[in-house]
Structure formats: C-alpha cells, structure tokens
N, C-alpha and C positions, 0 to 999 in steps of 0.2 A: 616432613613440614605436611602439614593438614592443607586440602584445598583451599579454605580461605585466606589462612595465612600467605601460603605461595600466592595468590592472585596478588595479597596486598605486597609482597617481596617483589612481584612483577610489576606492580604500579608505581612502587618506590623508584625501581631501578630504572622504568622508562622516564619518570618524573625529572631523576638526578641526572640521567645521561643528557637529556632535553636541556637542562639548564647548563649543563657545562657545553653541549655545542654551540646553544644559543647564545650564552650570555660570552663566548670567546675570551679575549683576555680581560675583558671590562674597560677597554681605552675607549669603546663605539659608544658613542650616547644611543642611539638606537637601538642595539641589543641587548643594553644595557638596562635601557629602561624597560624595553617590555619584559625582560626577565622580573626585573623588581616590581612592575604593576602585577604580574602573576602571583609572585611572593606574597606582595601586602594583599590580595584579595584572597589567596589560600590562607592565608595567617590570619584574616577575619572572621572567616569561617569557621576555622580551628576556636579562635577566643569564644565564637558564639558556642560553638560546642562544649567548651570546657565550662561554662557559664550556666549550660542547661545540663551535663551530664556527671563533673569533676565534684567528688567531696570537697567541700569547702572548711573538713576538718581539720584536715591536715595539709598545707598546700605545700607540698614540698617541691624546690627548686621557686618559691614564690620571693624570696629575698634575692637571689641571683638575677632573678626576671626582673626585679624590680631596679636593680643596680645598673643592669644591662639600658633599661628603659631611662635611667639618670644618664646614662653615656649619650644615647641617642637627644634624649632634650638639649645637653649641652651643646652636639655637634651643631642642634638648629639654633641654639640661641646664639653659638657664636657668629651666625650670620650678624649679627649687630655689629660687631669689632671686626670683622674678617677684612682683609685688606681685599679679597677677591669673593664679595658677596656670592657670585652666580657660582664660584665651585663649591662653596660651602654650603648651599644649598643641595648640590648634588652628593655631597658628602653625607649631609644631613637625610634624603632619599636611601642612600645606600644601607645607612647605621640602620634606621628605623626598616628596611627590609629585611636583612641581618638579625635585629631584634625578634622579626614574625615569625624567621626560622627557629631562630632559637627557642622562644616561647612554644612553636609549633611543635617541637621536639619534645618540651615538658609535656606539652597536652597529650599528645599521643602517645607518651609512657604512663601516663593517667587514665586512659582510655584502651588502648588495645595494647597495654603494656606486657599482655603474654606472649606475642606475634616480637616479640625482640629477636628471634632468627630470620626473621622478614627484613628485617632491617638490615642486619649484618648480611645477608645475601645481597640485598641490593646495593650494598657500598661495594661487597666484592664484584657483581656483573659490572654494576657502572665503571668502577676503576680498572678493569680488565676491559672492556669495551676500548675506553680511551686509549690505554696502552697498545693494543691490538692494531687502533686506526691511528695512532703514531708510528708503530713500527710498518706499518702496510705502506704509509709515504714513502718509506724507503724502498720500500719489496716494489711497488709500483711508481715509482717517479712522473713518469711522464702523464700517467692517468689522474694522481693524487696532486702530485707537487711539482707541475712543470715549470711554475715561477721561483722555487726556492734557489736560492744562493747559500744557505748554509749546509752545513754538513750532521749539524745538531738538531737532534728531533724537537720540533716546536710545536705543531700542531696537534691537535685543532684551536689550542691557544694563544697559537703568535709567541708564545713564550716557553721556552725550553725550560726554566726553573718549575714553571705550573706543570709541566708534562711529567717528570719528575717526582714534585711533591705530590701529583696524583696517583703515580706508580709507589710512592713510599705512603702514601696513606691507604693503598690497598692490602699491601702486604699483613699489616697485624690479622686484618680480616681474614684472609687467605689461610694466616697460620690458624685462627680459628676454627676454617673448614676443615683444615685436614687434620689437626689436632683433636676436636672435642669426640667424646665416648658416642655421643647420639648419633644419629642419622645414617645414611645407605652408606656402606661402602666404597659402591662405582661413584658417590657424589664427592665422597672426601678424597677419593685420590685425585680428583681434577686440582685440588689445591697446588700437586707438584707442580704442573706445566701453568698455573698461572701466578706461581711464585716464579719460575723460572722468566717468564715475560716482563712481571711488571719488574725485577730487578735487572733486566736487560735493559728495560725502558729507562729506567734511572742511571747507567751508564751509557747508553747512546744519547741522553740528554746532556751528558757531561757536566751535570748536577752537583756540586760537590755539598750547597747548604742541604738539597733533599738527603745524599749520604748522610750529613752529620744528624739530621733531623729521624733519619730510619735509624742508625745506631743508640741515638738513645730512646728512642720508642721499643726496639727491640730489648735492652739491657731492661726497661722498667716490664714490658709485658713478661720475661721470663723470671723476674723476682716475684711478679703476682702473682702468675697464671700457675696452676699445679699442674700442666702437663708439658711439663719440660722435653721429656723423653721424646714423643709427640712432635712438640712444635721444634724442636732442633733435629729431627728427621726431615722433616717439609721443609726446614730452611735449607738446611746445608743441601740436601737433593735436589731443589731447584737452585742454590746457588752454583752447583757443579753444573748443571746444563746452561744457565746463564754466563758463568764465566767462559765455558768453551767458545761460545758462539761470540761474546765481547772479546776475546782475544784474535779471534779470527777476523772479526769485523776491524779491530784497533791495527791491522796489518795493510788492511786496504787501502791506500791512497782515494781511492773512489768513491768511498766511503767514509772517508774522515776528514778529508781536505773541503774547505769551499771553493764556490764556483766553478766545480767539476762539469764540465757538458754533459748534457742531457741523457745520450744515447749512452756514454762510460758507467754515467750513473745507473740508467736502467738494465743492463749486463749485469752489474756486482749486485743493483738490488734483487734481483730473478735469484740468482746465485743465495745472497740472503734469505730470500724465502725457503728457500728449500733447506736451510739450514735450522732455520726458525721451524719449520714443519719438524723436521726430523728431532730436534730438540721437545718438542712438545708431546711427539708421538712417544719418544724414551721415557720421558719425565712420568708421563700418565700411566706406559708400560710400570714403571719401577714405584710409584704410589700404588697401584693395583697390586703389584706383589707385595707389598711392605703393609697393607693394609688387610689385606686377606691371609698374611702369614701371621700378623700380629693377633688376629683375631682365632686363628688354629693354635698359636701357641702364644700365648700372651707373656710379659715378663712378668715375673712375681712382683709383689707389693715390697716385698726388701730392693728387688733389684731397681725396679723404679724411681726408689728412694735415693739410693745410691746414686745413679745416673743424674737424678734431680741436684745433689748435692754435688756435682762433679761439676754439671754445667755451671750449676751458681757460682763455684771456685773461679772455674775459666771466664765467665763476666767479670768476676771482681778481679781476676787478676790482667784483665785487657789493658787498663790501664798504667799498670807496671810493664806490660810488654810495651808500651807506646813508648813509657821514658827509658828502657833499656834499650829500643832502638834508638832514640835519640842520644843518648848519652855515646854511643859506638859509632855516629857519625861523625864528619869529618870537622863538624863545628862543636861538636862535643854537645851536653844537653841545654847549658844555658847560651850558647851561642845560637844553639837553635831554636830555642824558646825568642830572646830575643828578636834572633831574624826574621823569625815568624811573626811576631808581633809588632814587630815594624812596618812589616809588608802589609798587615791587616789593618793596620791602625792609621801608620803616618798617612795622609792627603799629599803629602810631597814625594812619595814614595816613587822611583823610576821603574819599579820591578815589571817586566812587561808578561802577560798571562797571555797566552797562546788559544785559540777558538780551535784548539784539535784535542785528542785525549791526555795529553800532556796537563791540561788543563787539572784533570781530579790529583794530581800531586801538590799543584800550585797551592802558596798561602795566597797570595798578593790579589787584590780587587781595587776596584776604584770605589767600591761603598766608601772606605775611607771619606773620600773628598763630599760624598751627599751627608755623612755622617759629622762631618767636622762642620760644613755648611748648617746643619741641624742645628747642632749645639750654639753656633753662633747666633742663631734665631732666636733661640731658647733664652739665650743670655742676655738679649735687647728686648725681649719680649716675655720676660718668666711669668707672669701670675697666669695669663692666661693666651699666650700665646699669638699668633696672628691669625686665627680663624681655621675651621677645617676646610683642608682642603689648600690653605694659604704656602705651603712650601715652595709649591713650583715657582710663584711669583717671587717670597722672599728671597729665596734663596741666589736671586738672580743680583743681588746687592753685593754678595758675597763669594761669588762662584770666580775661578780664574782660568774657563775653559769657554769655550760657544756650545758644550753639548745640551740637547733638550731634555730634561730630566724633569719627568711628573711627581714622582716619588722618592721616597728618603731611603728606601730599601732595608725598613724596619718598623716594624709597627711602635716601638720602645721613642725611638728619633723621630719619627713623624708626629705622633700624637704630643711629644715634648714641642715641637714647632709649632704643630697648628693649634694647641690646645695647652700649653705651659701645665702649670704644677693642676691646676683643676683636671684637667684630662688626664694627667699623668696618677693624681690621686684616687680619682673616679675609676681607672681601668685597673689602677692596683687594687682596689676594693673589689672590684667585681671578679679579679682572680683569687684572690683570697676566698672569697663566697663561694667560686665553681670548686676550688679545691677542697674545703670545710664540706661541700655537700656531697661531692664526688667519694670521700671518705668515708661520710655518712652511710651513702648508699651502700660501698665494699664493704661496709661492717670494719672500718678503720678506726681506733681508740689514740687519743691523744695518751699521751705517757703520762700523765698527771691525773687523769682519770681511771676512777676504780673499774676492774675488768664486770662491771654489773651488764644484765640486759641479754637477748640472747646469743650465743655462739655463734659464728661466720660459717656460715655452710657453703662450702667448695663445692657448688654444683655448678649445674650446664648456665644457668643466667647470672651466677658469678663470674664465669670466664668471659661470659658476654658484655657484661658490662664492664669487664677489666679492659676487654678491648676496644672497645668504642672511647675509654678514656684514656686508652696508648694511643689512638688515632687524634683525638685533641691534642695530646701531647707533641706527638710529630709534627702536627699543625702548628702550633706555639713555638716549638723550636723555629721552624722552616721560618713563620711570622717575625721573628726576632731580626733574622738578617735578611728578609726581601719583602716585595711589596705584593705576596700573593692573595693576602686581605683585600684585596681590590678585585681579586678575579670568584667570579660567582661560583665558577665548578667546585672549586677548591673549598672557597672559606663555607659553603652552603653545606657540603659533607660533613666538615667539622664543627658546622653550630649544630644543626641536625643531632650528630650524635653527643655532644655536649649538652643538649637540653634534653635529650633523652634521661641520659647517666644522669643528671640534678633530678628531674621530674619523678624518675622511679622512686626514689626513697628508698628506706631498710629493704635489704633483701629477705628478712625474715617475714614483712609482711607479701601475704601473695598478691602476685601480679594478676592488676584488673583486668578482666575476660572479657573479650568484644563480643560473647553473645551476650552479655549481662547491660550492653550498651543501650539497646531498644527500650528495655526495661527503666533505666537511670533518664533515658532521654525523655520519655514519658511522663517520669516522676518531677523532671523539672519545667516542661512545657505545663504544667499544672501551677506551678508558682509563680506568680506576676513580676515579682523581683527578679527572677531568674531570667525572664523573660527578658524583663527590660535591660539586663547586663547581655545578653545576646544581642539585643537589637544595638547596644552600643557597641560590639565587639567588630559587627558586621559596619558598621557605620564607620568605624575606625579604621577598618580594612579598608573602604571604599574612599575615605578623606586620603590614607595615604597614598593609594593607588593613583588619583587624580592628582595629587601635590607631584609625584613622581613623574605624572604625565605632561604637566606644563613646560619644563624647558626643551622638552623634543618638540612640543607643538609650536613652541617660540621659534625653534629652527626652521619648523617648515614655511612658516608663515615668512620668517627672514628670506628664505630660499625665494618664495614666490615673489615676494615685491624685488630679488635681484631679476628675476627672470623677466617682469614686465617693466623693469624702471626707464627703458628707452622705449618703452609703447605707451605705456598709459598709465600716466604721473598720480593722478588720483588713484588708481586702485594700487597700483604698488605704496603710495603713503597711507593708505587703510591697512594693507598689509604690517608695514613696520609699527603702525598704531598697536593692530594685534599682536605681533611679536613681542612689543614693551607692555603691553598688558597682563602677557600671558608669564612673562621674565620679568619683571621690572629692575630683579638685580644684575642683568647682564647687559653688558655695552653692545653686545652685538645687535641688535635693533636701531641702537644709534649710529651706531658705523653705517649701518643700512641706509638708516633715515640720511645721513650725508651723503652717500652714495646718489642717493635719489634726488636729494637736492641740488645737487651741483651737476646730474646730468639735465636738470629742468632749468639751467642756469640761475639760481638761486645760491649765489653765494652765502649770502648773508644767514642763510636759514641753515645750511651746510655746517657754518662757522659754529653756532647756535647748538647745531647736533653733537657736534667735536667737543666744545667746551663745556656739554651736559657729562658726556663721558667722561671726563676730567675730573669734575667734580663727583662723580658718581662712584670712582675708583682712582681716587689719588696717588696711592702708592701703588698702582701699575704704569711701569714705566712706558707700554703700551700706547696709553691715552694721549701721555704728551708725545710720543713720537708720531701717533696721527695728525693731533695740531699743529705741531712743528709743521710736516710734510706739507699741509694745505698752505699752512701760513707760507711759504717758500712756492709752490707750485701755482697756487691764487691768488693771494696777497702779493707776492713777487716783492716781501717784506723780510729780508733775511737777518736782519739784526733782532727782529722780534723772534722771527724763527731758531735764532740760536739761543737767546734768552729761554725760549720754552724747554729746548734740548737740555738745558743744565738739571731742570729735576730727572729727566728719561735716564741720563748720564750717571747722576748718581744713586738710581734709582738701580741702573742695569751697565758699570762701567765697561764689563765685557761686550755690550751689545753691537754687533755689529752692524745692525740697519740705522742705530741711531748714530754711530761713527759717520756712517754713510750721509746721513741726515744733515749730521754739522758739518762734512766737506762740500756738500752742494747747496748747503746756506752759505759756507764761505766764498764758494766759488762764484756765489751768484753777489754776493756783497762784493765780491772783489770786481764782478764785471760792472755793476752799477756804480762802483767809484769812479772805475779808470772810464767810464761812459760819461759818470757825470765831471770830469776833469775834463776829459775829452770837449765834453762842450762849454766848458767855462773858458777853455783854450780857445775854443773857436770864437765862441763870443767877444772876448778880450781881441783877439785879432780882427774879428769885425769891428770893432769901437775902433781900435788903432787906424784902419784902413780907411773908415769914414772920417776920421780927424784929418788925414793927408789929403781924403778928397776936399775936405773943405778949404784946408789952406790953400793948395794950390786954384779953387774957385777963387 
C-alpha cells in the first residue's frame, strides 16, 4: 500500500472508529446529534468535491443515490402525519446523515477509487479495535466496566448485538486481508489473529443474529471470490483459536453469569487476557508459517481449482447437514421446524431464552411481540404508516406488557409501521437498485442478457468489491432481525461500503487515480455551473447539520429553563420560548412551560400549555396523562381528570402511570363525594337542631 493510500486508510480508520465510539448505541440525543452534524458537514464537502471533479458522463450510482434521497425525503415529509412528529424529525435527521455517508462512499469511489485497499484496511482496523475494546472490558472489568452487571459483551455501544455485528462485519474484510495475493506476507498474516478475535467477540456477545448474518455473508463470499483455498485457511485457523478460548470461557461461571462480584470477574478476566494473548500469538505464528510456506511452495492451479470446488460443494451441503441434523433430533424434521418457527414468530410463546451461552442454541425471542405489534400498526395505517419513529408510541395501543421498547427490531417491520406501503416501496426500489448496481460493478449479467462486453477480470479490485458487497449483505441480514440501523458505528461502515461499490462502476473501466484529482478540480473550478453546484452541495450539508442541531439546542434550552424555574420566572419563560422555537414539534418545551407557570402560581397558563401539548400530539397517551394529572393535583377535579384519562388508556391500555392516575382520580372523587355527603348531613343535622331550638323557644 503506497504512502498516500496508507495515510488515507489511517484517516478513514480513525474517522470510523471515532464515529463508533462517539455515536455509542444511537440512543443518546447528544452523542448521536454530534455524529450526524459531522457526517452532514463532511457529506457537504464531498458533494462539492463531486460537483467539481466527477465526470457527469457516467454517473455510476446516481439512481441508487436518488432513491436513497427519496427515502430521506419521505422520512422528512412523514412529519406532517406523524403521531410523534418530534421523533419523525430525529429520524429524518438520521436518514439524511446516512444519505450523506452513502453518497460520500460513491463520491470517494469516483474520485479516489484506486485507493480501495485503504478503505478495506480501515474497515479491518476499525472492527478489530472495537472487538479488542469489547474483550478488554472482560479482561479488566474494574478499570473499564466496573458498573457492568451483564456477562455478555456490549461495550462500546451498550448493546451486545451491535458488538457482535461489528465483529461479523470485520470478518469478510479480514478474509480479504489474509487471502489476497498482493501485499506483504507479514501484514496478510495478521488476518489470522484478527479473525480469531472477531469470532471470539461474536461468541462472547451471544449474538445469534450476528452469527446468522455472518454465515450468510461467508456463503456469499466463498461463492463469488476466487480465493477460496486461502480464505478457508484464514477462517479455519482463526476459528480454531476462537473456539478454544470460547469453550474455556463458557466453562467459567464468573465470565458467563450476570451480576458476578467485581473481584471474581477481575480474577477470571485476567486469566481470559492471558488466553486471548496466547491465542493471538499462536494464530499470528500459524499465519506467518502458512503464508511463507505457500510462498515457497504454492499449490498448483489444478490443486487450487479442485480445492475451490470442494469448498463450494461443502458450502452447498451445509443446508443438507442442518436438515439431516434436525431429522435425527428427538422431534424429527417437521417437529423441529414447527417448534422453532413457533418459538420465533408466536408473540404468545412462553419459551424462556436465558442470558447465557445457551442462548446461542435457542430459537425463541421476544422479537415476535414487537413484530406482531408492527404488523397490527401496519394494518391500521397501511398506506403511509404512523410517521417515522412512530412505532414506539403507536405500539402502546397494542402491547400486552410494560416493556419500554423504542424499535421494532427489524428494518422491514419498523418501516411497515412507520412509513407503510410508501416506505416499503421506496426501500424495496432502493434495495433493487443497489443490487443491480452492485451486479454491474462485479460484472454480473442477467440470464436473459447476451454475453457481450468485456469479460470479468477476477483481479485484486474485483475481490475487494466483492468483499465490500459481502459486508453490506451481512449488515442487511442483521438489520432484518434487529435495530442496528440506528447505531452509527455499524450503519456507517455498511453504508460507506455500499456507496463505494455502486459508485465504482464496471471494473473493466480504470479506477479513478487520486493523483489526477488536482487536475480535475482545477478544470471544475473554471466552470461556473460546476462551482454553483459545489456551493449548493456545501449549503446542503450546512442546512442538514443546522436542522440536526435544533432538537439538541431545544433540549439545552429546556434544561436551562428548569434550572431557573424557581429563581427567575421571566428568564425561565424565555428559555422555554427558545426551546419551542428550536423544536416546535416537541411537547417537551410545552411541558417545561407548564412547570414554570405552575411554580410561578399561574395555573391557568400551565393548564393552557398542557392543552397545547395535547393538541400537538393527540395520539400520544403521555400528553393526556400530563393534563389529567394536573387536573387532579391543581384543579382538584377528578371527574374531568377521569374523562381526560379515557384517551390515554385507550392509546395505552397497559400504562402503569395511567392506571395509577385513574385510581388517584377515583380516590379523590370518592373523598370529595364523602366530604360532600358529610357536609350535607351536617347541614341537615344543623337545620333540624335549629328547628328544635325554635320550637322550644
């Protein structure tokens, strides 16, 4: 890898790692917003670069980018009908940031496409760094994870399946590193310990979805990459090392059970560190030995072909082995499939899946509940859904538990609930366009097309593009069963790879050389129309970043208002006005204004703010609950409060707070009725006493 390309790869690795660490699990508004702002700004710069330096004769990836833009626009437009418009705004910001990443990958392929090995090297480095960090939290729990209660790996994302997916995304890239024919042998040997630590990470995260996605990705990689013998060597040796450490870990209760005391975790963690270090050293030595041995005595062409054929047959027979295994089980083939399907899809299934290594062989999942809720929402709002991000609020109407769930755990079901047929249609077209564009890049031809044009050359770049496509496939399979689309660290890796593949174009065309970039930029600057488009790209990036910033600015103003609510009424009210102006779609500024007015002894104004919140989000049970609670606490009107709770309990029948509010209102109504009855009885007794007194007089 030449010097400039190495610097490019190092810069990409640093940027991707920073996105993963800073973005975390994608649930914190502050960290997610900051990542989105950076992505928007970088995307704007790359858009300007494309306007100046990319040829418009063949805009490879243009249709796919346009469809991605259509999805982002649909997400933004859904604000107008969303039951939770503030969440729809957040999803629009996320989707636009991801659009910038996808388009940025295509632009990089059209400007510095010859540096494809730098991108793959960056992916290997980033995923390996995340895996090592995750494993180190078990090795040094006192220093890195003192508050951790769970045995499963989940840092730095706070979510185990995201850790497992990151490792699974890295495996195809590591296979490329170890199987490639170019590059220094010592560097290629690093792939062996890298695959070992990545597979170990998947296993210690107990991530079944990651294992499934990785298995699909490996089948694809070995089917399309003509380096099967080298790839199998890297995968098999790495898997042996990972299996040895995994089996030892699974035998240690202190490393596999939850809520283990920190001192016991630390002792076993240090032992794990020695085991991992030994594994890395042994795998590196094995990689060096195999690499230099193959260089001294390479297998003949016939041997490689026969080995490749055997590997393909083995891959093809994997489903047969699974079927035979199921048929020989106690339940038989039909019973095993029926039982597994029921555990996976029945929302009422009572199968208990433990949070320990046995999870890896279990089929049941709570996802069936979330998917069932999504389907019910889709049936109720089939055309355009409940608006982006609306699943979390709409599911409350259909849930039968008290779990706080924000995502449907699957891109398809989430999109069906949020954006309905419109969202599914645009997403389907985007997927189809990406598949066709990827096929064009890799030189695939549809069966009905004549075999015209240049033959596919299975060179180093073809292997690299197939590897990037494999990475996208792994992410896509995992996104079908989980919500890792929302986690920047995993999504950005896949979107960057997806954009690069479609932006590259047919491989028989030479890859754009970075050394020619200066000349192309100079030519573009001399053309006014290109400069205008470049300014537009920069403006788009700035606008997207500014819009993404507003919800966070609103929260900051909200917090400032609450901090001075009991000290400076006018200042607190001004802060709430700022919060409303920055995010007029959120109910939070209205709720804060109600608090400020209530503290200032202005109940009428506080009530008006809560009524405004109900009008802004009438399908949100929380707004009705807030107003009802105020009616009980401040107005002492339980009859009206119970009437207001009607919509809240309809929208969320399982709400523990709504039920409690109803009981409080009923209790108050009973107390008031009893007090009224007592007062009436007293008045009646007083009147009788007065009459007797008059008679005696």
